[in-house]
C-alpha positions as CSV (number, residue, x, y, z in Angstrom):
1,M,20.8,45.1,-63.2
2,S,20.5,41.3,-63.2
3,N,24.2,40.9,-62.6
4,I,23.8,42.2,-59.1
5,L,21.0,40.1,-58.0
6,R,21.8,37.7,-55.2
7,K,18.9,35.4,-54.4
8,H,16.3,36.6,-56.8
9,R,13.9,34.2,-55.3
10,A,11.1,35.2,-57.7
11,A,9.7,37.5,-55.1
12,A,13.3,38.7,-55.2
13,L,14.5,38.5,-51.7
14,V,15.8,41.9,-51.0
15,G,19.1,40.5,-50.1
16,A,22.6,40.8,-50.9
17,A,23.6,41.7,-54.4
18,I,26.1,39.2,-55.9
19,V,29.2,40.6,-57.6
20,L,32.4,39.1,-58.8
21,G,34.1,42.3,-57.9
22,A,33.3,45.8,-57.0
23,A,33.3,46.8,-60.6
24,S,30.3,44.6,-61.2
25,L,28.1,46.9,-59.2
26,P,26.8,50.1,-60.7
27,F,28.7,51.8,-57.9
28,A,32.1,50.6,-56.7
29,I,32.3,49.6,-53.1
30,S,35.5,50.0,-51.2
31,S,36.3,48.4,-47.8
32,S,35.7,51.8,-46.2
33,S,32.3,52.4,-47.7
34,K,29.9,53.7,-45.1
35,A,27.5,51.1,-43.9
36,L,23.8,51.4,-44.1
37,A,22.1,53.4,-41.6
38,A,19.4,52.0,-39.4
39,P,17.6,52.5,-36.2
40,A,19.6,53.1,-33.1
41,E,18.3,53.6,-29.7
42,A,15.1,54.8,-30.8
43,G,13.7,58.0,-30.0
44,G,12.3,60.6,-32.0
45,I,8.6,60.9,-32.5
46,L,7.6,62.0,-36.0
47,A,7.7,65.8,-35.9
48,S,4.6,67.8,-36.6
49,S,6.2,69.0,-39.8
50,G,6.1,65.4,-41.1
51,S,9.9,65.0,-41.1
52,F,11.6,61.8,-40.1
53,A,14.9,63.5,-39.5
54,S,14.9,63.0,-35.7
55,V,14.2,59.2,-36.2
56,V,17.0,58.9,-38.7
57,D,19.4,60.8,-36.5
58,A,18.7,58.4,-33.6
59,D,18.7,55.2,-35.6
60,K,21.2,55.6,-38.3
61,P,24.3,54.8,-36.2
62,A,22.9,51.3,-35.4
63,V,22.5,50.1,-38.9
64,V,25.4,48.2,-40.6
65,T,26.4,46.9,-44.0
66,I,27.2,43.2,-44.2
67,T,29.5,41.9,-46.9
68,T,30.1,38.2,-47.3
69,T,32.4,36.2,-49.5
70,M,31.3,32.9,-50.8
71,K,31.9,30.4,-53.6
72,A,30.1,31.7,-56.7
73,A,28.2,28.4,-57.0
74,N,26.7,28.9,-53.6
75,A,26.2,32.6,-54.1
76,S,24.0,32.3,-57.1
77,A,21.6,29.9,-55.3
78,D,18.7,30.8,-57.5
79,N,17.4,27.3,-57.4
80,S,17.3,27.0,-53.6
81,P,14.2,25.4,-52.0
82,M,12.9,28.8,-50.8
83,D,13.5,30.3,-54.2
84,E,11.4,27.6,-55.7
85,Q,8.6,28.3,-53.2
86,F,8.6,32.0,-54.1
87,R,8.6,31.1,-57.8
88,Q,5.6,28.8,-57.4
89,F,3.7,31.4,-55.3
90,F,4.0,34.1,-57.9
91,E,3.3,31.8,-60.8
92,Q,0.1,30.8,-59.0
93,Q,-0.8,34.5,-58.8
94,G,-0.2,34.9,-62.6
95,I,2.6,37.4,-62.0
96,P,5.6,37.4,-64.4
97,L,8.9,36.4,-62.8
98,P,11.9,38.7,-62.8
99,H,14.9,37.8,-65.0
100,Q,17.3,35.4,-63.2
101,A,20.9,36.3,-62.7
102,P,23.2,34.1,-64.7
103,Q,25.2,31.4,-63.0
104,Q,28.8,32.3,-62.2
105,R,31.8,30.1,-62.7
106,E,32.6,27.8,-59.8
107,S,36.2,28.8,-59.8
108,Q,35.4,32.4,-58.8
109,H,34.4,33.8,-55.4
110,A,31.4,36.1,-55.2
111,M,30.5,38.9,-52.8
112,A,27.1,39.4,-51.3
113,L,25.8,42.6,-49.9
114,G,23.2,43.0,-47.2
115,S,22.2,45.1,-44.2
116,G,21.7,44.5,-40.5
117,F,21.2,46.4,-37.2
118,V,22.8,46.3,-33.8
119,I,20.7,45.2,-30.9
120,S,23.3,45.0,-28.1
121,P,26.2,47.5,-27.3
122,D,28.7,44.6,-27.3
123,G,28.2,44.0,-31.0
124,V,25.2,41.6,-31.5
125,I,23.7,42.2,-35.0
126,V,20.5,40.9,-36.6
127,T,20.2,40.2,-40.3
128,N,18.6,37.7,-42.7
129,N,19.8,34.2,-43.0
130,H,20.0,34.5,-46.8
131,V,22.4,37.4,-46.5
132,I,25.1,35.1,-44.8
133,D,24.0,31.7,-46.1
134,N,27.0,29.7,-47.3
135,A,29.4,32.5,-46.5
136,I,33.1,31.7,-46.0
137,D,33.9,35.2,-44.7
138,I,31.6,37.8,-43.1
139,K,32.5,41.5,-42.7
140,V,30.5,44.2,-41.0
141,T,30.9,47.9,-41.8
142,L,29.7,50.3,-39.1
143,D,28.0,53.6,-39.9
144,D,31.3,55.5,-39.3
145,G,33.1,53.3,-41.9
146,T,34.8,51.0,-39.4
147,E,35.1,47.5,-41.0
148,L,35.1,44.5,-38.6
149,P,35.2,40.7,-39.0
150,A,32.0,39.1,-37.9
151,K,31.3,35.8,-36.2
152,L,28.0,33.9,-36.9
153,L,26.3,33.2,-33.6
154,G,23.3,31.4,-35.1
155,A,21.0,31.2,-38.1
156,D,17.7,29.7,-39.0
157,A,16.7,29.1,-42.6
158,K,13.0,28.6,-41.9
159,S,12.5,32.0,-40.4
160,D,15.3,33.5,-42.6
161,L,17.0,35.1,-39.6
162,A,20.6,35.2,-38.5
163,V,22.6,36.7,-35.6
164,L,26.2,38.0,-35.9
165,K,28.8,39.2,-33.4
166,V,31.6,41.7,-33.8
167,Q,34.3,42.9,-31.4
168,A,34.1,46.6,-31.6
169,P,36.7,49.1,-30.1
170,H,33.8,50.8,-28.3
171,R,30.2,50.3,-27.2
172,L,27.9,50.4,-30.2
173,A,24.7,52.4,-30.8
174,T,21.7,50.1,-30.7
175,I,18.2,50.1,-31.8
176,A,15.2,48.9,-29.8
177,W,12.6,46.3,-30.8
178,G,9.1,47.7,-31.4
179,D,5.7,46.1,-31.3
180,S,4.7,44.9,-34.7
181,D,1.3,43.7,-33.5
182,K,0.2,47.3,-33.1
183,L,0.9,48.1,-36.7
184,K,-2.2,49.0,-38.7
185,L,-2.8,49.4,-42.4
186,G,-1.8,52.9,-43.4
187,D,0.7,53.4,-40.5
188,Q,3.8,55.3,-41.6
189,I,7.1,53.3,-41.6
190,L,10.8,53.9,-42.6
191,A,13.1,51.4,-44.2
192,I,16.8,51.9,-43.7
193,G,19.5,50.0,-45.6
194,N,22.3,49.9,-48.2
195,P,20.6,49.2,-51.5
196,F,23.0,48.2,-54.3
197,G,25.9,49.2,-52.1
198,I,25.5,52.9,-52.8
199,G,25.4,53.8,-49.1
200,T,22.9,54.4,-46.4
201,T,19.5,55.1,-47.8
202,V,16.3,55.9,-46.0
203,T,12.9,55.4,-47.6
204,A,9.4,56.1,-46.2
205,G,6.0,54.6,-46.8
206,I,3.1,52.9,-45.2
207,V,2.0,49.5,-44.1
208,S,0.0,48.3,-47.1
209,A,-1.0,44.8,-45.9
210,R,-0.5,42.3,-43.0
211,G,-0.2,38.6,-42.7
212,R,1.1,38.0,-46.2
213,D,1.9,34.3,-46.9
214,L,4.5,33.8,-49.6
215,H,4.6,30.0,-49.1
216,S,8.3,30.1,-48.1
217,G,7.9,28.3,-44.7
218,P,5.9,27.9,-41.5
219,Y,6.7,31.4,-40.3
220,D,5.2,33.3,-43.3
221,D,3.4,36.3,-41.8
222,F,5.0,39.1,-43.7
223,I,4.3,42.8,-43.4
224,Q,3.8,44.3,-46.8
225,I,5.1,47.8,-47.3
226,D,5.3,50.3,-50.1
227,A,8.5,52.0,-48.9
228,P,11.1,51.4,-51.7
229,I,13.5,48.6,-50.8
230,N,16.0,47.0,-53.2
231,H,18.7,44.4,-53.3
232,G,21.1,45.1,-50.5
233,N,18.3,46.2,-48.1
234,S,17.9,42.6,-46.8
235,G,18.3,42.4,-43.1
236,G,17.9,46.1,-42.6
237,P,15.3,47.5,-40.1
238,L,11.8,48.6,-40.8
239,V,11.0,51.2,-38.1
240,D,7.9,53.0,-36.9
241,R,7.5,56.7,-36.1
242,D,9.1,56.2,-32.7
243,G,12.2,54.8,-34.3
244,N,11.7,51.2,-33.0
245,V,12.2,48.1,-35.2
246,V,8.8,46.7,-36.2
247,G,10.1,44.5,-39.0
248,I,13.2,43.2,-40.9
249,N,13.2,44.0,-44.6
250,T,13.4,40.6,-46.4
251,A,11.8,40.3,-49.8
252,I,10.5,42.3,-52.7
253,Y,8.5,41.5,-55.8
254,S,10.1,43.0,-58.8
255,P,9.6,42.4,-62.5
256,N,12.6,44.6,-63.4
257,G,15.1,44.1,-60.6
258,G,14.3,47.3,-58.7
259,S,11.6,48.4,-56.3
260,V,8.1,48.6,-57.7
261,G,6.5,49.4,-54.3
262,V,5.8,45.8,-53.1
263,G,8.1,44.8,-50.3
264,F,7.9,42.3,-47.4
265,A,9.3,42.4,-43.8
266,I,9.4,39.9,-41.0
267,P,7.3,41.2,-38.1
268,S,9.5,42.2,-35.1
269,D,7.3,40.2,-32.6
270,E,8.1,37.0,-34.5
271,A,11.8,37.9,-35.1
272,K,12.5,39.0,-31.5
273,A,11.8,35.5,-30.0
274,I,13.7,33.7,-32.7
275,V,16.7,36.0,-32.4
276,A,16.8,35.4,-28.6
277,K,16.9,31.6,-29.2
278,L,19.7,32.0,-31.8
279,Q,21.7,34.1,-29.4
280,K,21.4,31.4,-26.8
281,D,21.6,28.2,-28.7
282,G,23.0,29.0,-32.2
283,S,20.2,27.2,-34.0
284,I,16.6,26.2,-33.6
285,D,15.3,22.6,-33.8
286,H,11.9,22.7,-35.3
287,G,9.2,20.0,-34.6
288,Y,8.2,17.6,-37.3
289,L,4.8,15.9,-37.5
290,G,4.8,14.3,-40.9
291,V,1.5,15.2,-42.5
292,Q,0.3,17.0,-45.7
293,I,-2.6,19.3,-44.9
294,Q,-5.0,21.6,-46.6
295,P,-7.7,24.1,-45.6
296,V,-11.1,23.2,-44.3
297,T,-13.6,24.8,-46.6
298,K,-17.3,25.3,-45.8
299,D,-18.1,22.3,-48.0
300,V,-15.6,20.1,-46.2
301,A,-17.0,21.2,-42.8
302,D,-20.5,20.4,-44.0
303,A,-19.4,17.0,-45.3
304,V,-17.9,15.9,-42.0
305,G,-20.3,17.6,-39.6
306,L,-18.1,20.4,-38.3
307,S,-20.0,23.5,-37.2
308,K,-17.2,25.8,-38.4
309,A,-14.9,25.7,-41.4
310,E,-11.8,25.7,-39.2
311,G,-8.8,23.4,-38.7
312,A,-6.3,21.6,-40.9
313,L,-7.5,18.7,-43.0
314,V,-5.0,15.8,-43.2
315,A,-4.6,14.8,-46.8
316,A,-1.8,12.3,-46.3
317,V,0.4,10.9,-43.5
318,S,4.1,10.1,-44.1
319,D,5.1,6.6,-43.3
320,D,7.0,6.0,-40.1
321,A,6.4,9.6,-39.1
322,P,5.3,11.0,-35.6
323,A,1.8,11.5,-37.0
324,S,1.5,7.9,-38.1
325,H,2.8,6.6,-34.8
326,A,0.2,8.7,-33.0
327,G,-2.6,7.2,-35.1
328,V,-3.3,10.3,-37.3
329,K,-5.2,9.3,-40.4
330,A,-5.9,10.9,-43.8
331,G,-9.3,12.6,-43.4
332,D,-8.7,13.7,-39.8
333,I,-9.1,17.4,-39.2
334,V,-6.7,18.8,-36.6
335,T,-8.5,21.3,-34.5
336,A,-6.0,21.8,-31.6
337,V,-2.4,21.2,-30.5
338,G,-2.3,21.0,-26.8
339,S,-4.3,24.0,-25.5
340,E,-3.9,26.0,-28.8
341,N,-6.7,26.0,-31.3
342,V,-6.0,25.3,-34.9
343,K,-8.1,27.4,-37.2
344,T,-6.0,27.2,-40.4
345,P,-3.3,25.0,-41.9
346,K,-0.9,27.8,-41.2
347,D,-1.7,27.6,-37.5
348,L,-0.8,23.9,-37.4
349,S,2.4,24.5,-39.3
350,R,3.5,27.3,-37.0
351,L,2.5,25.5,-33.8
352,V,4.5,22.3,-34.8
353,A,7.5,24.3,-36.0
354,D,7.6,26.2,-32.6
355,L,7.9,22.9,-30.7
356,S,11.1,21.0,-30.1
357,P,11.9,17.5,-31.4
358,G,10.9,15.0,-28.6
359,A,8.1,17.3,-27.3
360,K,5.0,15.4,-26.3
361,E,1.7,17.0,-27.2
362,T,-1.9,16.2,-27.5
363,L,-3.5,16.5,-31.0
364,T,-7.2,17.0,-31.1
365,V,-8.7,15.8,-34.4
366,W,-12.2,15.6,-35.7
367,R,-13.0,12.1,-36.8
368,D,-16.3,10.3,-37.5
369,G,-18.3,13.2,-36.2
370,K,-16.5,13.6,-32.9
371,A,-13.4,15.1,-31.3
372,V,-10.6,12.6,-30.6
373,D,-7.4,13.2,-28.6
374,L,-4.2,11.6,-29.9
375,N,-0.8,11.7,-28.0
376,V,2.1,12.5,-30.3
377,T,5.9,12.8,-29.8
378,L,7.3,15.2,-32.3
379,G,10.3,14.4,-34.4
380,G,13.0,16.6,-35.8
381,N,12.6,18.7,-38.9
382,E,16.0,18.7,-40.6
383,D,14.6,17.7,-44.0
384,T,12.5,20.6,-45.3
385,Q,10.3,18.1,-47.2
386,K,9.4,16.5,-43.8
387,R,7.4,19.0,-41.9
388,A,3.9,19.9,-41.1
389,A,3.6,22.1,-44.1
390,A,0.4,24.1,-44.7
391,E,0.0,23.6,-48.4
392,S,-3.1,25.2,-49.9
393,S,-4.0,22.4,-52.3
394,D,-5.6,23.8,-55.4
395,D,-5.8,20.3,-56.9
396,Q,-9.4,19.6,-57.8
397,G,-11.0,16.4,-57.0
398,Q,-13.5,13.8,-57.2
399,T,-17.1,13.1,-56.7
400,A,-19.6,10.4,-56.2
401,S,-22.2,9.0,-58.5
402,Q,-25.4,10.8,-57.4
403,P,-27.2,12.8,-60.1
404,S,-27.1,15.7,-57.7
405,I,-23.3,16.0,-58.1
406,G,-23.2,15.0,-61.7
407,I,-20.7,12.1,-62.3
408,G,-20.8,8.7,-63.9
409,L,-18.8,5.9,-62.3
410,A,-17.2,2.6,-63.3
411,D,-15.5,-0.2,-61.6
412,L,-11.7,-0.6,-61.8
413,T,-11.2,-3.4,-64.3
414,P,-7.8,-4.9,-65.0
415,D,-7.8,-3.3,-68.4
416,M,-8.7,0.1,-67.0
417,R,-6.1,-0.3,-64.2
418,E,-3.4,-1.0,-66.9
419,Q,-4.6,2.0,-69.0
420,L,-4.4,4.3,-66.0
421,D,-1.1,2.7,-64.8
422,L,-2.5,2.1,-61.4
423,P,-0.8,-0.2,-58.9
424,R,-2.8,-3.0,-57.4
425,S,-2.7,-1.3,-54.0
426,V,-5.1,1.4,-55.3
427,N,-8.8,0.6,-54.9
428,G,-11.8,2.6,-55.7
429,A,-14.1,3.7,-58.5
430,V,-13.2,5.5,-61.8
431,V,-15.0,8.7,-62.8
432,A,-16.2,7.8,-66.3
433,N,-17.9,11.1,-67.1
434,V,-18.7,14.5,-65.6
435,N,-21.8,16.6,-66.2
436,P,-20.4,20.1,-66.9
437,D,-23.5,21.7,-65.3
438,K,-23.3,20.0,-62.0
439,S,-21.3,20.6,-58.8
440,A,-18.7,17.9,-59.5
441,A,-17.5,19.8,-62.6
442,A,-17.4,23.0,-60.5
443,A,-15.2,21.2,-57.9
444,G,-12.8,20.1,-60.6
445,I,-13.6,16.4,-61.0
446,Q,-12.3,15.0,-64.2
447,P,-12.8,11.7,-66.1
448,G,-10.1,9.3,-65.0
449,D,-10.0,10.4,-61.4
450,I,-10.1,7.5,-58.9
451,I,-12.4,7.9,-55.9
452,V,-10.6,6.2,-53.0
453,S,-12.9,7.1,-50.1
454,V,-16.1,8.9,-49.4
455,N,-16.5,10.7,-46.1
456,D,-13.4,9.0,-44.8
457,K,-14.8,5.5,-45.6
458,P,-12.7,3.5,-48.1
459,V,-14.6,2.4,-51.3
460,H,-13.7,-0.5,-53.6
461,N,-16.1,-0.1,-56.5
462,A,-18.8,2.1,-58.0
463,R,-21.5,0.6,-55.9
464,D,-19.6,1.6,-52.7
465,V,-19.3,5.2,-53.9
466,K,-23.0,5.4,-54.8
467,T,-24.1,4.0,-51.5
468,A,-21.8,6.3,-49.4
469,V,-23.0,9.3,-51.3
470,A,-26.6,8.3,-50.8
471,D,-26.0,7.8,-47.1
472,A,-24.5,11.3,-46.8
473,G,-27.6,12.7,-48.5
474,K,-29.9,10.8,-46.2
475,A,-28.0,12.1,-43.1
476,G,-28.7,15.6,-44.2
477,R,-25.1,16.5,-45.2
478,K,-24.8,19.5,-47.5
479,S,-21.8,18.1,-49.3
480,V,-19.8,14.9,-49.6
481,L,-16.0,14.6,-48.9
482,L,-14.1,12.6,-51.5
483,L,-10.5,11.4,-51.5
484,I,-9.4,11.1,-55.1
485,E,-6.2,9.9,-56.7
486,R,-4.9,11.6,-59.8
487,G,-1.5,11.2,-61.3
488,G,-0.2,9.4,-58.2
489,N,-1.3,12.2,-55.9
490,K,-4.2,12.1,-53.4
491,T,-6.4,15.1,-52.6
492,F,-9.5,15.6,-50.6
493,V,-12.3,17.4,-52.4
494,A,-15.7,18.5,-50.9
495,V,-18.5,18.4,-53.5
496,P,-21.8,20.1,-52.4
497,F,-25.1,18.5,-53.2
498,A,-27.2,20.4,-55.6
499,A,-29.9,22.5,-54.0
500,A,-33.3,21.0,-54.1
């Protein structure tokens, strides 16, 4: 089965199966193969008998099969940035990864198979970006078997959405957008698509989770479903009992190449707005702030005097980035962008990505125990490594030298600096030992960590750290916020004081 995987992307993006020729698929695909069925102008409410027949009859004519031709080197893009993010996510969860499809020879062309659905009678079609990414030719097969060349109107890799246009000999059946915000756990749904190129397939299930973050980008807010979807279903519609599109089938987790009942769909309320922008402009320019951020835990909030564990903690600011020009500093906690509150790192990531380069906004940050407003002009976000990325940092950190947190400290001597291979620009105190029974050990502090700052105040030696920790205790703080350096990376860690 691995020879038909397109972008396996560890969570196996449902997308297009890669083949060198029709014979590579378990079932041959001819140019007249019927495309996958999907919602059309929605209509039928689930019958009292429990049958979805009326929904399928109404929606099926609007679902299409999308076949793309690309260079094999591009088609087997198993090492794309998004693939790597999916791989890291599932490794963090301790889930074994599926077998990767072997690389194909550059001299050959590959075909990729996916699904899509018509949203306008004049031939506008929605699908996933990964279905058409790097394509040199795109063909759409309608439900009646008609094959048409397709033009790419626009695509956006960050949201994994694309919009195509075909010139049909007649007005096409369409499917209406639904309201994904109304979906609840346990709601019945239908997935319609063309898995493995065998033809239109309809599967039923329920919504099993909402708001899944697969760490693939700022728009991660997936609907998790248990309706079987497989390779080739990518871009196909997920419909509710009224036959309206509530999601776009995009990814699966699969240890064996097939469906195991864990699928993911882009919510329609998110997709609808992005598709409208792509129809109009062909692309989306996302805002870029230039910070690395992490969640605000209760211990972090206690350490800096925040009443609630909300916001996005700035761990680092990129040089010559919009954030640095605006005066954002490591240790700031971003609590709002304009009038929009920031409760999680994902909120900040989404709000910044939704803004256009050049947009002027006010960032509200928590600094030195009070709210501070900073004016920022956002940059562009062409480089995926330069964005306001909500990265849940699991790196564990550092602690001060109070007995209540359980570490011993030492000054940075020249010999120690050489041993640790530290540049002269790094100042602070070295963690010499950690009491395994104290809070520092529980927070992940390790011997050799360098404490760079305590509660946002730079420290230069062990005495500075001890003084800063003692001051935090005297001020009634329940924890102390440390910035540590380990292996060239800096991370904030909140270490609670031991209960009296």
